[in-house]
N, C-alpha and C positions, 0 to 999 in steps of 0.2 A: 089373518084376516086381511083381506084385500082393500086398498083405499086409493081412490083416484084424487089426484091432486095437481096442480099446475106444475110444469117440469122443471123450470130452470133453477130456482133457488134450492129445492129440495133435493133434485138430482146431483148437483154439485156438491152438496153436503155429504150425500150418500157415497158418491165416487171417492171423495177425498178421504172420508173416515174408513172407508174399507180398503184404501190402497195407501196404508201409511208408508210402506216402503217403496212405492213407486211414485214418480212425479206425474201429475195429472195436469193436462193442459186443455181447456175448452177453445174451440175456434170457430166462429162463424164462416160458413161457406161464401155468403153472398153478404159481405157488408155493404155494397153500392147497390144492392137491388137485386132480386131472384129473377133470371130471365124468363119471359113467357108467363109472369105472374097476372093472375085474374083476383084482384082484391075481393074478400067477402069475409065480412065480420061475423057471420055466423059459423064459420069453420075454424074451430079452435083445436089446438094440439092438447093432447091428453097423454098422461103416463099413469101406468098401473104399478104401484108400489106393493110388494108383496114381502112380509118380514123383513123389512128394511133394504130390499132389493130392487132395483128398477127392472120390472119383469117384462114391461110391454109398452109399446108407444102406438097411438094411433092418431091419424089426421096431423101429420107433422107438416108444421109450417115455418118451422125456424130450422132448417137442415144445418147440421153442424157436426164438427169433428170431436171426438173425445180421445184426446192423445194421451196414451199410458207409456211413459218412458221407463225402461229399465235404469238401475243405477248405472252411471257412467262406468264405473269399473268392471261392469259385466256386459255392457253393450256391444255387440257384434257389428252394429251399423246397419243391419237390416230392418225394415220396417214392413208391416202387413196392413192393408187396409181391411177392415172386417165388415162384411155386409151381412146383418142379420136376416133371417126368413121370417115367413109370416104369410106368405100367399098375396103379396101386394096389397094386403089390407091392414097389416099391422107389423110391427117389429119386434121379434122375440129378443129383448134386449139382454135379459139376464144369461140364458143359457148359451145363446149364439152371439152374445156381445161381450159383456164384462167377463165372463168365465174364460172366453177365447184370449181376450187381451192379458188376463192374469196368467194364463198358461204360457203365452208368447214372451210375456216379461220374464218368467220363471227361466226361460231359455235365451235371455238377452236380447230379444227382438221386441222392437216398439210395436206396440198393438193399438191400432188406430180406428176406434169404431164410427162409422158412418151413419149418423141418423139421417137417413135420405126421405125425401117426400114420397109419398104414396101415390100412384096414379089417380088423379081426380079431375073430371071435366068441371069442378066447381071452382077450382084455383088455378087450374092451368090451361093454357091456350091448346097446348098438344100433350096429353096425358101420357102417351107413348114414349116420350123422350125426358120426362120430368126426371126420374130416377138416374137415367143416363147422365144427364147434365150435373147432377149432383156427384156421381161417381167420377166423372172427368175431371171436375173442378176439384175434387178431393185430391185425386191423384196430382194435379198440379199444384195444388197448395202442399202437399207433403214435401214435394221436390223445391218448392219456393223456400220453405222453412228447414231444408236438410240440414244445413250448418247450425242452425239455432237448436235443432231437436237432435244433433249428434247422429245423423242418418246419412248413409251411403246413398246418392240420388240413383247410383244404379242397382241398388239392391231393394226396390221396392215393390212388393208383390201384393195381391188381393186374395182374400179368402171369403168365400161366400157359402150360405147355406140355404137349401131349398130354393125359395123365390130369390134370395140373397145370392144364391148361386147362379140364378139366371142373370142377375146384375152382375155379378162378378164375371160371367162369361160374356156377357154383353159389352163391358169395359175392356175385355181382352179380344173381342173381334171388331168393336165398333169406336175404338179409341181414337180413331181418325175422323170419325164424323163430325160435320160442322153442325153441331145442335145449339150453340149460342155463340156470340162473339167473343174471341180470346185475344187479349191485348199484348201477349207475348209468345215466345217459342216453345214455352215448356211443354213437353210431352205428357200425354195422358196413358200413355202405353205402360201396363204392368210390365215387371221384369219377368213374373212368374204368376201363377194362378193355382189356388188351391180349392177344389169345388167338392162340397159335401152333399151328398144327395140332392145334387141341383136339378132344377127346372132348367132344362136346355131348349126344348121345342116348343113350337106354337102349332105343331100338326095336332089335330083334335084327336088322332087315333091313339096317341100316348102322351099327350100333353098334361100337365095339372089344369084342371078345367078352372079353378079359380083364379090362379095366376094369369091365365090367357084372357080369361074376361076381363080382369081388373087393368090388365096393362093395355091390351089392344081391343077391348069392346065383345059385345055380345056376338055381332056378326062382323067380324073384321074383313076387310078387303084382302085379297090374296097376297098382295104387295107387304102388307103388314105381317102377315103369316109368315111369309119368307124372309122378310127383313129381321125378325125377331126370333126366327129358328136358328140359334146360333151355330149348330151343326152344320149348317148350309154356308156360313160366313167364314169358316176358318181358312186360312191361308198360311204360307211357309213362313210368315212373320207373327203368327199367334203366339203367345208367350208359352213356354214349357209349362206343363199342367200335371198336377197330382190329384186324382179323383178317387172318391171313396162314396160307395153306396151299398146298401143291404140288398139282398136279392128278395127279401120279403116285404120290401117297401110297398105298400099299398096305396099310398098317397102321391107319391112320384115314381112311376115305373123305372126300373133299373136301366131300361132301354135308353133313357135320357142320357146317362152317363156312357153307355155303350157306344152309341151313334157318335157322340162327341169325341171319345177317344178313338173310334175309327178314322173320324175326319183328321185328328191331329196326327195319326199315324201316316194315313194317306199323303199328307204335306209334310212328313219328315219332321214333325214338332217333337222334341224330346217329351215323353209324357209316361204316366204310370197310373194304371186303374186297379183299384182293390174293391173286389166284389165280395161281402161277407154273408155268410149263410143266413144269419139273423141279425136283427137290429131294428127293423121296422123304420119308421121315420122320426127325424128330428132326435137323434140321440146325441148330438152335440159331442162331447169329450168322452161319454159313454161309460166313465167310471171303471169298475171291474165287472162288467156285465159280460155277455157272450165275447166272441173273438174280435168283433168290431172295435172293442176297447184298446186294440192293438196300434189303430190308425195313427194317433198322435206321434208315437215312437217312430213308426214307418215314415211318417212325414217329415220329421226333423232329419232322419237319416236321408230322404230325398233331399232335402234342402242343402244339406252338407255334401252330398255326392255331385250336386250341380253347382256348387260355388255360391250358394246364397246364405 
């Protein structure tokens, strides 16, 4: 049975109880105020709890990090920022958040879930950069707290799913964009990227229509289309990338991953692309289903191969 409740107290209880063997830290992204905020008391954050698991967030107003730290004796020093998907209209927090953090912890990696704001003209002066602001500040916060969280600041990557994959590829190509005032010199560039069935382009011929509409509007300017078509923003400083997609994905065409991979290769960025015959969309860790269930092991081998 599903139940909608306010997020903070209940979420903290759930995450703590379900991760007895992992240290969990909650961390507000903008304690001094969210940039570009429009105050609206009629817009309130909601969480959907399904069988005791936080399954979904909507109307995020309190962007935060949920930091899952592995036991100190197993920690590798690597950390990965997790960007759940949901078409930029909600966050798939269970399958593409909590489950991923637990998998990373099992491999000695800090899994840090980003509860990012979803694009909205109601609460943002520029909705197209709201998620990017949160992602940039998340990367900087991880590095600022690296010593406290037992993290190597040079081994901080990002993983994103679907629209979260768009955000992950956006932070990977727009990490240097000035989208808010930064008071230090901490870099927002991920050291590596892992993209699962990602939305990459805003080109209407193969974009995910809902993500495109939610991020840049119903009738976006050409400049916005180009800016957030991340295959067009790759350069030789884009982070090494591991891509996973299913050929039968009917929500986000596999061409999204292909064009990003081609751009990475053109710019001599170390990269790897796995296209599985089946899997559809939103398969997450995939369990023991078809061949796409091999991706977590392949990903760990890729991280080791590249020194992460």
